[in-house]
N, C-alpha and C positions, 0 to 999 in steps of 0.2 A: 838403697831407696828406689822405689818404683818411679819410672819416668812416664809422663803422659805423652801420647802422640797427638793430642789436640793441637790444631794450628791456632797460633796467636799472632795477630797482625800488629805491626807497629807503624810509626810514622813513615819509615822508609818503604812500606808496602803500598802507600797511597799517594795518589797524584791529584792535586786540586784542579789541575788544568783540565781534567775530564769534565769539570762543570762549567768551563768557559762557554759563553754564548748560551747557557741554559738558564731559564728562569726557575727559581726555587720557590714554591708556595708553602708557607707554614699554615696548615688548616687546623685552627684551634690555638688561640694565643693565651693559653693558661701557663702554669708553671713550666712545663716542659717546652711548650711552644715558644714562650719568650726566651728561655735560656738557649734553646738550640738555634733560634733565629738570630739572636745577638751574637752567639758564637760563630755562626756561619759568616755573618757579615764582617765581624772582626778578623776572621781568618782570610778575608779577602774575596769571598764569594760575592760578586758585584750585584747580582739581580735577585734580591730576596724580597718577596712580598708576603703579605698576610691575608688569609681568608678567615672571616669571623662573623659571628652574629653582631648586631649593632647593640653592644652593651659596653660595660666598663672595660673589658679586655680590648675592644676596638679602639677606645680612646687611649688606652695604654700603648697599643701598637703605634698609633699615630704619634703619641708623645715621644716614643722611642725612635721615630723617624722613618718608619716603614710605610710604603704605600699599602693601603688597606682597602679590601674589596669584599663583596659577598663571597661565600665559599664557592659557589658556582663560577663566578667571574674569575676568582683567583685560579681556580683549576683550569679554566679555559685558557688563561694567560700563560700557565706554567708548563714546564717540560718535566719537572720533578715535583711531586706532591707529597708532603709530609702529612700523614693523617694522624693528628695528635689530639683529637677530641676523645672523651672517655669511651672505653670499650662498649659500654651499654648503649650509647647513642650512635656509635659508628655505623652499624648497618643502615640505619635510616639516612644518616648524612650521606653515606656513600651512594645509596640508591637514588636519593633526591638531588643531591648537589654535585657529586664527584663523577660518578660513572657516565652520566650524559655529556660530560665535558672533557672526558679523556680522549686523547688522540693516539693513533698508533705510534709506538715508540716512546711514549711517556713512561716515567718511572713512578711507581707508587711505593712509598716508604712507610713502614709501620714501626712503631716503638713497642709493640706487644703482639704476640702471636695468636691471641685468643680467637679473634673473629675469623682468621684464615684457617686455624686448626679445626674449628667446629663447623666450618662452611657457611657461616652467617654472612660472609662477604666472598663473592665469586668474581674476581677481577676478569676483564676481557683477556683473551688469549694473546693479544698483540701488544700488551704493555709489560714492562718488567715489574716484578713484585719482589721487594727486598725488605729487610728489617734491620734497623740499627737501633738497638735497645739499651740505653744507658742503664746501669744497675743502681742508680741514685736518683733522688728526687730532683726536680728541676732547678731549685735554688742551689743545690750543691753542684749540679752540672755547671752552672754559671760561675759559682764561686771558685771551683777548682780551675776552671778555664782562666779566670782573671789572675789566679796565682801562678799561672804558667804550667799547671798540671792538667789532668783530665780525668773524666769519669770512665772507668772501664765499661765495656759494652759487649753485648752479644751481637753478632752479625749473621744474617742468613739471606740466601737467595732462593726464593720459592718458585720464581718463574723468570726465565732468562729469554725473553722474545728477541732482544737486540743482539745477544752475544756479548754485551758489555756490562751486564748487570752487576757483576762483582766488582768491576773497576769503579762503577758509580757508587755502589754501596760503601766501598773503602774511602772514596773521596768524601762522602757525606760523613763518615765516621771521623775522618781527619778534620773536617770542617767544624764539627762540634767539639773537637778536642779529645775524643776517646782514644785515638791511636797514640797519643802521648803516654797513656798508661798501658793500654793493651786491649785488643778486641778479639774476642773469642769466636772462632768459626763455629756456628751452631745451626739450628733449624727452628722453624716456627713452633713445632710441637714441643721440643725441649724447653723453649722459653716459657711456653704455656704451663707445662708440667711443673717446673721448678717455681714459678710464680704462684700458682694455685696451691702447690704443696706447702709453701711458706705460709699462705693465708689460711689454708684449711686444716693443716696438720701440725706444723710447728708452733705457730702462735696460739692455737687452741690449747695445746699441751701446756705451753708456758703460762697462759691465763688460768688454766685449771690448777696448775701447781701453786701459783700465787694465792688463789682463793683457798686452797686446802691449807697452805701454811698460815694464812691469815686466821682461819677458823681454829686451827690447832692452838696457835699462840694465844689468841684472845680467850679461848676456853681455859687456857692454863693461867690466865690472869695478867698477861702482858697488855699494856695500854694499847688500844688500836692505833693511836698516833705513832707510837714507838715502832709497831709492826710495819706500818705504811712507810715511815721514814727509812727503815732498814731495807725494805724491799725495793722501793724505787723513787719515792718522793725526794730523797736526799740527792739523787742523781749519781750516787755511787755506782749503781748497777749500769747506767749508761756509760759511765767512765770505764768500767770493766769491759764493756763491748767495744768501746772505742779503741782500747788497747788491744783487744783480741783481733781487731781488724788491721792493726799495724805490726803486732808481734806474733800473733797466733794465739789460739785459745789456751793451749797448755803453757806456752812460754810466758804469757802474761802473768802467770801464777807467781813468778819471781817478785812481783810487786805486792804480793799478799804475805801475811804472817805465815810462819811455818805451821801453826795451828790451823790456819785457813787452807793452806796447801794440802795437808794431810787429810783434813775433813773432806775437801772436795774430791780428791783423788780416791781416797779410801771408799767412800760411799757411792761414787760414780761407778767404781769398779765392781762393787757388790750389789748394785741396784738391779732389780729384775725388770729388764726393759722389754720383755716379751710382749706385755700388753700394749706398750707404746708402738712397738714394731708392727703388731697386728693392726693397730689403728692407722698407722702410716700406710700400710699395704692396702687397707680398705679405702682410705682416701684416694690413693693412687689409682686403684682399679676404677673408681667412679669418676675420676678425672679423665682417665684414658678412654673409658667407654662412652663418655659423653653424658652420663647421668646427671652430674652437677650442672652442666651447661643447660640441659633441658629444664631442670628445676629452676635455675636462675632466670631463664627466659620467661618461664610461666609466672614467676614472682614479679618480674618487671611489668608484664602485661596486666597483672592483677592490681598494680598500683602499690606494690611493696608492703602488703599487710603483715607478712611474716617478719620482715626486717623491722618494721615498726614495733611489733610485739616483742621481738628479741631485745631491742633497745629498752623498752619499757621494763622487761623482766630483769635485765641486768642493772639498770639504774635504780631499781627497787631494792637491791640487795644492800644490806648493812655496810659491807665493805666499801662499796663504791659511793654510798652516801657520805660515809665517814671520810673517804678520800677527798671529796669535794670540800667538806668542812675543814679538813686539815690544810688543803691548798690555800683556802681563804684565811684561815687562822694564822698561818706562817707566811702569808704573802708570797706564795710560791708560783703563782700564775704569771702568765706572760704579760708584759707591759701593754 
């Protein structure tokens, strides 16, 4: 079996004392901000504050017992700044609220590589720039921590002005619980590529396959509700992916019937994946050369007309209209 030479950090590689006497500001108290802020505090990081707009998240942070300030004031008070607002608003927030209030030696921590990779944010040369990027949504980051486990994360040092950036990043990873599971030594560009490839290559292939299967079976006379239940509404598919995450994609096949095992392996082996690989390579090229980033920036500046059109297009399809009817009919929606 081939062995990877990728560095993976654990609890023993990180020292929380690095954060002693440092104020940590969580900028953006959404799902990730709340989870990471609570985890840091519960790990013993004494001075954690929140910077946020005056909205429901501000009130939530206050209810959780954090000192809450404007983003500008929180940055001014902090030595370590977690930039956890959405990627699309980060450049403006950084330009207007963060950058004017950074001091030499501060640490700027990202949970996504996007804006650094494409140059939408250009931090000052006298601050450390790191990334601790959990590979799970915020609620799961918190739940795993409370269970004594942690969410795996990617870690990167983009700019080491102080000479201590790696130590600080590891301490932050430990504080949010990620070193309990494992933290992969990475870089901003790799995080950006794998994240966008999942969104722009893998998931579109999966959505397209589900649409094609639906059309073929309905045309063959299978009831739409039956197709949708089998595909994902029954949650069987989500159970399969849960088991793939703990056992591996192939080993979880032991939970399936032999008919299923044979069918999955036989037709995966014989499937012509050349068109999919070509699609993946095309998406990768446009991610790497910045073409998508340019397109997405233009879309944001125009007020999201293409995104609105795409939602309207997909929601008008029979499959997705029937999907919503089936969710309501069988009371499958969230409480």
